[in-house]
C-alpha positions, 0 to 999 in steps of 0.5 A: 500500500502506498504511503500517504501523508498522515493528515491525508489518511486522517482526512480520509478516515474522517470522511469515511466515518461521516459517510457511514453516519450519513447512510441512514439519513440518505437511506429513505431516498429512492434507490440504493443510495444508503447502501452505496454511501455506507459502502463508500464510507466502509472502503475509506475506513478500511483503507485508512485504519489498522484497527478497523482492518483487524476487526473486519478480519475477525468479522470475516472469519465469523461470516465468511460469505458476507466478508467475501462479497465485501472483498469482491466489491472492494476489489481487494488484491488479497481476494484476487490472489486467494481466488487464483490460488483456489483455482490452481488447487482445484485443477 
């Protein structure tokens, strides 16, 4: 992961938290706006907080199917590597 300035990381982390808090406010609007806003906030928080990543990893172990969907939606490199490894073993 490229190194960013600490102030930029904090700004992105705060923006992610604000987006996650704004999701319930946006949810009553027609369409999937609330879900998309929450997902964008989650992505920003997970990319900028080590504590959030650790908690997310624990959460993924408890609910692997949902965790996999989040990884695919975030286009995480680790998910792509795991998928490629699983396809190689299956052959």
